[in-house]
C-alpha positions in Angstrom: 190.9 96.0 -104.1 189.1 93.1 -103.0 190.3 91.7 -99.8 191.8 88.7 -99.0 191.7 86.2 -95.6 194.7 84.2 -94.8 193.6 81.5 -92.1 194.3 78.5 -90.7 195.9 76.9 -87.2 199.2 78.2 -86.3 201.2 75.2 -86.4 200.6 72.1 -88.3 198.8 69.2 -85.8 197.2 66.4 -87.9 195.4 65.6 -90.6 192.2 65.7 -89.1 192.4 69.6 -87.8 193.8 70.5 -91.2 191.0 68.7 -92.8 188.3 70.4 -90.4 189.6 73.4 -91.2 190.2 73.5 -94.8 186.6 72.1 -95.2 185.2 75.0 -93.5 187.6 77.8 -95.6 186.5 76.0 -98.9 182.7 76.3 -97.7 183.0 80.3 -97.0 185.1 80.6 -99.9 182.0 79.2 -102.0 179.5 80.9 -100.3 180.8 84.4 -99.8 183.3 84.2 -103.1 186.0 85.4 -101.7 190.0 84.8 -102.3 191.0 82.4 -99.0 194.5 81.1 -98.4 195.1 78.3 -96.0 197.9 78.8 -93.5 199.5 76.9 -91.2 203.6 76.4 -89.9 205.5 73.0 -90.6 208.1 74.5 -88.0 207.6 77.3 -85.2 211.0 78.2 -85.0 210.4 81.0 -82.4 208.6 79.3 -79.7 208.9 81.0 -76.4 210.6 77.7 -74.5 212.6 74.7 -76.1 210.1 72.3 -74.8 207.7 73.6 -77.0 205.8 71.8 -79.9 207.3 73.2 -83.0 205.5 70.8 -85.6 206.2 68.0 -88.0 209.2 69.7 -89.6 209.6 70.5 -93.5 209.2 67.3 -95.1 206.2 66.1 -93.5 204.4 69.3 -93.1 204.8 70.6 -96.8 203.4 66.7 -98.0 200.6 68.1 -95.6 200.2 71.1 -97.1 199.8 69.6 -100.3 197.3 67.1 -99.5 195.2 70.1 -98.4 195.6 71.6 -101.7 194.7 68.6 -103.7 191.7 67.2 -101.4 189.8 71.3 -101.2 192.0 73.3 -103.8 192.8 76.1 -101.8 196.1 78.3 -102.4 198.5 77.6 -99.2 200.5 80.1 -97.6 203.7 79.2 -94.7 206.3 80.9 -93.1 210.3 80.1 -93.8 212.7 80.9 -90.9 216.2 80.1 -93.0 217.0 81.4 -96.6 217.9 77.3 -97.7 214.0 76.7 -97.2 213.0 79.3 -99.5 213.1 77.2 -102.9 211.5 73.8 -101.3 208.7 75.1 -99.8 208.4 77.6 -103.1 208.0 74.6 -105.1 204.6 74.0 -102.8 203.0 76.7 -101.6 201.8 79.9 -103.2 202.6 82.5 -100.7 206.1 82.8 -98.6 205.3 84.5 -95.3 208.5 85.9 -93.5 208.1 85.9 -89.8 207.9 89.6 -88.1 211.2 88.9 -85.7 213.0 88.3 -89.7 211.9 90.7 -91.6 215.1 92.3 -91.8 217.2 89.4 -92.8 218.4 90.1 -96.2 219.6 86.7 -97.2 215.9 85.3 -96.1 214.3 87.8 -98.1 216.1 87.6 -101.1 216.0 83.7 -101.2 212.1 84.2 -101.1 212.4 86.6 -103.6 214.0 84.3 -105.8 211.1 81.8 -105.9 208.7 84.2 -107.9 206.4 83.5 -105.6 204.1 86.4 -103.5 206.6 87.2 -100.2 203.9 88.1 -97.1 206.3 89.9 -95.1 205.3 90.2 -91.4 206.0 93.9 -89.7 208.4 93.5 -86.8 207.3 94.3 -83.3 209.7 96.6 -83.3 209.1 98.9 -86.7 207.0 101.5 -87.9 205.1 100.9 -90.7 207.0 103.4 -92.3 210.3 101.3 -91.6 208.9 98.5 -94.2 209.8 100.4 -97.1 213.2 98.7 -96.8 212.2 95.0 -96.8 210.1 95.6 -99.5 212.8 97.0 -101.7 215.2 94.5 -101.1 212.3 91.8 -102.2 211.5 93.8 -105.3 215.2 94.4 -106.1 215.4 90.8 -106.0 213.1 90.0 -108.3 209.6 89.7 -106.5 206.9 90.8 -108.2 204.2 90.7 -105.7 204.8 91.5 -102.1 202.5 91.9 -99.1 203.0 93.6 -96.2 200.8 92.5 -92.7 200.5 94.6 -89.4 201.0 92.5 -86.1 201.0 95.1 -83.5 204.1 96.9 -81.6 205.9 96.0 -78.6 204.4 97.8 -75.7 206.6 97.2 -72.3 206.7 93.6 -71.3 204.6 91.1 -72.2 202.1 93.0 -74.1 201.6 94.5 -77.8 199.8 97.5 -79.0 198.3 98.1 -82.2 198.9 101.5 -84.0 196.6 101.4 -86.9 198.4 104.2 -88.7 200.9 101.6 -89.6 198.2 100.2 -92.2 197.9 103.2 -94.4 201.6 104.0 -94.0 202.6 100.8 -95.5 200.2 101.3 -98.3 202.8 103.5 -99.3 205.0 100.9 -100.3 202.6 97.8 -101.7 198.5 98.0 -102.1 198.3 94.8 -100.2 198.7 95.4 -96.4 197.1 92.8 -94.1 196.0 93.0 -90.5 197.2 89.9 -88.6 194.0 89.8 -86.4 195.1 87.2 -84.1 198.7 87.6 -83.0 198.2 91.2 -82.7 196.0 89.9 -79.6 199.3 88.0 -78.5 200.8 88.5 -74.8 204.1 87.1 -75.6 205.6 84.9 -72.8 202.8 85.8 -70.9 201.9 82.4 -69.9 204.3 80.7 -67.7 207.0 79.9 -70.8 204.3 80.1 -73.5 202.7 83.2 -75.1 198.9 84.1 -73.9 196.7 86.2 -75.7 193.0 87.4 -75.6 191.1 86.1 -78.1 188.1 88.4 -77.4 189.5 91.4 -79.3 190.3 90.0 -82.4 186.9 91.0 -84.1 187.5 94.2 -83.1 191.1 94.4 -84.4 189.8 93.0 -87.5 187.0 96.0 -88.0 189.2 98.2 -87.1 191.8 97.7 -89.7 189.1 97.7 -92.3 188.3 101.5 -91.1 192.6 102.0 -91.3 191.9 100.7 -95.4 193.5 97.1 -94.7 193.3 94.8 -97.7 193.6 91.9 -96.6 193.0 89.7 -92.7 195.0 87.1 -91.4 193.2 85.2 -88.6 194.7 81.7 -86.7 191.9 79.5 -86.5 191.3 76.2 -84.7 188.3 73.9 -84.1 189.5 73.5 -80.3 191.7 76.7 -79.5 192.3 75.8 -75.8 194.0 72.4 -76.7 195.7 73.7 -80.1 199.7 73.2 -79.7 200.5 76.8 -80.5 198.9 80.3 -79.5 195.7 78.6 -78.5 195.1 82.0 -76.6 194.5 84.1 -79.3 193.5 82.1 -82.2 189.8 82.3 -82.8 187.4 79.6 -83.0 186.8 77.8 -86.0 182.9 78.2 -85.3 183.0 81.9 -84.7 185.5 82.8 -88.1 182.1 82.9 -90.4 180.7 85.9 -88.4 184.2 87.8 -88.3 184.3 87.0 -92.3 180.7 88.3 -93.1 181.0 91.4 -90.9 184.1 92.2 -92.5 182.6 92.1 -96.0 179.4 94.2 -95.6 179.4 97.4 -97.1 
């Protein structure tokens, strides 16, 4: 199975940022002949602090995402947090993503499955790879044809995550498309004074380790200026560094 790539800024900020990222993704898609999805969130409903930036909202955010597809032809992926969002979001994007904290929410999974679009379920920080059998079954029994799973690490004490790469092999028991979230897995949740910290220097190693364990997709949050990003900056990869990681992952 050829690997897929999912990449983009954590949250929708401005069209300038979306355009800059999309241009680079299109260039990489054409140069390396890869399947790549443009990812951004219209609403980050699970931010650490009430004062944290959440995004432009669903209506404006979906219009901005649709503009990206029209200009660059890239397929789109975004996450939903409530079951009523599934239908309108499914009319715009190509893949619906279920956030890790919500991967056991039955109504959300069923609503996503009913759209007929692929559903990417991020593994919760408190579940094992084998536990993901049941979210997959909820989606498939509700009509989803294509279900993906994404590894993003497990809670390890306070303000830290650890990745058990055996989860990749375990989740491949339930679906062939198992993706490594190479940037959220280096987060330090709530460790930066009311916001999430992270260690982006470990992102390339996370990707290569996932490849060794048989990942069939890679998820990266990328940004032209991660240190000025409005969400998840410390764990996001710099846009200029993304090509090197892609190139390394594509090597035999």
